[in-house]
C-alpha angles and dihedrals in degrees: 000000000000091000092048092050092047091051090049091052091050091050092051093047092046089053091052092047090054091061113089119247087229097061127159115250113208111206135177139107116000091234093069107095100150094125102040111170122231092206125097100351100357126207093339091061091046093049092052095054115109105207123205137165130027142223129053123336116193124197136159144170137078116064088193090075096041095105091048092045091050091054094043092050092048093050094043090048091056089065104033135061116177106057128073116202122194113191115184117195095218097147130269097275094052091044094055091046092054091047092051089050090056094245098122139042092227139352136220117228133173089206130054118253119275118236091252091052091052089051092049091050091067088080090060100033099060107213092358143052141238118276136195117243111186108219113151126043132181150123125291100224122210103221123199140186110201117153112242094011117106099161125042133175123196135167132216094267095053091045091051091051093045093052092043092051094247092117110045107164130062092226093056111143092241091058093042091053090060094043107041095161097046124100098227114192125224088248129143114254113238104202116192126195135177118280093199126066103271139182087211088061089046093054094042093052091044087058092049092048094046098043101033108022095160095049095044108052096172127096115247117253147137091265117071114251103172122114122258125340128113130274138222134178120261132340090291090055098052094041090052090053092052091050093050106034123074111229094020128146131177145147127253141135117297092243090067091052091049094048093049099039091240119164115237135214123252111223125231098211097165091267120128091270137015113275123232124222099252135141093245093049091049090050089054090056095042091051087066091059120115125215108244097172122093131227111350092347109101105186111161134220105219124208100235094165098048117144095188116136114267092004112132105207103195095084136139135199118208115216128205106223115214139150115267088208132005099045112163110272094227094057104029097091094048092044092054092044094053095041090048090056097047091047091049124101090255093050093048099044090054090065100069097072088055094056097263128123118235114232117267109262096248092053094042091055091053091049091054091052092049092050090050090054096053112122 
């Protein structure tokens, strides 16, 4: 049964990956269901979409949510006819920059806005400001490619030292101590990190700093600060390197590991047993998050150093960044229509099969209210 389920997951993810990130959204009246999709929610999800607006809707940013965005766009497009949405997975930093330049209707970011970015957004959001709308949750998997090793446990300290070039061989004593039954080769570690500014990097380094502050001396951020290693562009780039390079290790969203059949690290968090990178375990960690934003801004404070049983702490939440007030009149209706769908129960439940964690109910309800209030 496990093998059948795994194959089914891979097939679903592969189908989503095959859909272009620049898909056409067809939008119109909510009674048009002629093209209902059977993926991620099927005809029921398509029939529940209330389409509004028309024309072109541009968005960019987080590559972490690309697989989810592909599926959402495909399902939305089955119900809607008059709006074309082009989402480019350029990375969180680039997405925010384009939004602040007024080039896009909304942006995807794996990190909440900084105060200076909110201030800068006042030039684009006439009479308002940019807000964070959490939409996609999930684990950041640590994928590895070590010949002869199918199961690997690491903790925050060993990960910090691996990615800061302090541990350079797979048979290092620190790794062996955590994997007494594994046959670890005397093979050079090939650590890959993101070359672009990335919210995935920001969340991964926040985990290292929170859980292993002495071993990780760098400040968290979208830009990589660790010593040594090699870089690749986007989640697809680093996951491809892990799949191809013997001795490789990197960090990326679980959906990329699933799609590429990449083995993932179990984390020794100090809980009674190592924690696997799964959707349910990520949900357990995200459920501990606290809302730190005010008003319609719903930025979250994640528990990166949790030691709770079955809580996987290397998680991220992707936010859709939009104006609370002052959205462009020609894209406001379509923006609200699409964000309303992806925040809906149908939009959220479709995520799990792709390796993402649906938002906890309390947070999802607040997101729906914030989307409704956009003007």
